[in-house]
N, C-alpha and C positions, 0 to 999 in steps of 0.2 A: 564464572559460575556468571551463569541465566540469572534475569530477574527473577523470581516471581511473580506477576503485573498479577489484578483482584479482576483486571478484565482478562477473561478464557482466550479472547481472540487475538489479545495479546503474546497470548503462550505457545499458541500454535504455530506464530508466525514469526515467533523469537526464532522455536524449532526448526523453523523453515532458512534458517541465515545459513551462509557458500551458495545452495542451489543453485547453478548457473545455464546460460545458455547450453548446449554443443559444440564443439568450433565446428567453420564450414556451413555445409550441406545439414549435417547432424543434428537430430535434432534429441535435447535428454527426455527421455520416457514419464518420467516425475512428474514433468512441466506442461507433456501429453496427456496425462490421466489426470493432472488438476482437469485441461480441457473438459478430458470426456467424465468427471464426478460432479461438476458443475454447469455438462450439459449445453456446453459452449465450442463442442470439439466438429459442428458445422460450420463455425465460422472460423474459427483456433485451429490449425493444422495444422500449427510451424511455429518452432517456438522463437525463428527466425519474427516470424509476431513481435511486435511490442502488447509484452503480459503483467504492463504491472496491474490494470484493472481487471484480467484471471488471476494476481496473483491475491488480489481481494479481496477477490467473489467467491476464490477455493477457503483463503481463512475464514470467512465468515459462514459460509456453508457447513464447514466440515464443528460449528457454534451452532451451526440446530439458527439462524440468522439471513437468510432470504436473499441474494445481491441484489440489488440494483437492476430493473429494462436495460439493457445491452449494455454488459461494464466492456464490455473489451475495452467500449469509447469512455475512453480517466473522467473527461469532463460531466461524465453522467452520472456520476460518481456525485457530483451535488445539487444531487434530485434526494438523494437516499437519504430516511428517514428523519431525525432532526435536526435543524441548523444550530451551529454553536454560535455563539458570541463570544467565544477563542478557544484556541485549541489545550484540551485538556489529553496528561494520558488514554488514549488507544485510538480520542479521534482517527477522524480517518481524513486529509489535507488533502484539499484536490489542487493543481497546479494548471499556472499553461504554461505550457511550449510553442518553441516555435515547429508549425505542423500540428499541430493539439496539446498535450493537458499528460498531467502524470497523476499518479494519487498512490497513496502509500498512508503509514501509521503514525503519528505523530508523538516519538520516543524522550524530548526536547527541545530546547531551544540555546541559542547565543542569543549574541546581537540583534546579528544580521540576518541570522538564516535558523526555521527550523532543520528538526532531526529529526529524519523519517527514514520507519522502517520500510522497506517495499526491494519488489519485482524490478525487474529490470534497469538495474540500479550498476551500470558496466558492466553489463548481462549479467547478472546474478541477486538472489536477495542481500542487503544488509540494510544499515543503518550508512544514513549520508549525510551530507547536507544540500536543504533544498532553499536557494533565496527565499526572504521572506517578499518581496514585492513579485514574487510567481504565485503566489496563493489568492485562488481564487473561493475560499470557502472550508469551511467546516463541517463538519458531520458524524452527526451519534447513533447507532439504531433507537429506533426508538422503544424496540421491546426491551431495549435495556438501561432504562436510562437510570433506574436504579444504580448503578453501576457505576456511574462518572460523581468522577473524582473533579470539581471543578481544584481550576490553581495551574498554572505552569510548571515546567522543568528548567531550569536554568546549569547548564554545563557547556564544560570543553570537549570539542570533538577536531580530532585532525582529522586532515583526510581533505582534496577537493571541492571544491565546491561541485557539485553535480552542476550544470546549463543544457545537456539535453539526451532525455530519458527514454529512446526511440532504437 
């Protein structure tokens, strides 16, 4: 049963869980369509290109919230909207990784990991654990401050910890 979130972008993101890259040299037309709809199809041309930033851009754009400049570079999301002092449901979470970054939405956490709803996590949209020590920022859309509900959500999430989302 899906969760109904107060933040509309989270409902959009949740509805995309299970979307995955096409195997081999093929491309998932749905992911390519996200690039077209966000105006990023000049730089995003294949689902083999890391697409966590595209996923967040698409979700935000579909909810009337303009994405950050150069959203395919995940670390650019650390310039988006308003900086938060701690995570909250629906916050954009920015992480570092070898060779770049990763970005997704906060849905919860445990003692050592954030639980992130994001794209390009094991080549699909999923909720996965990302180590807290990789986090470089929590961001919120400035025009949606009324939807911010401070407070962390502690939960248990089975499965491996993601270490490289490229």
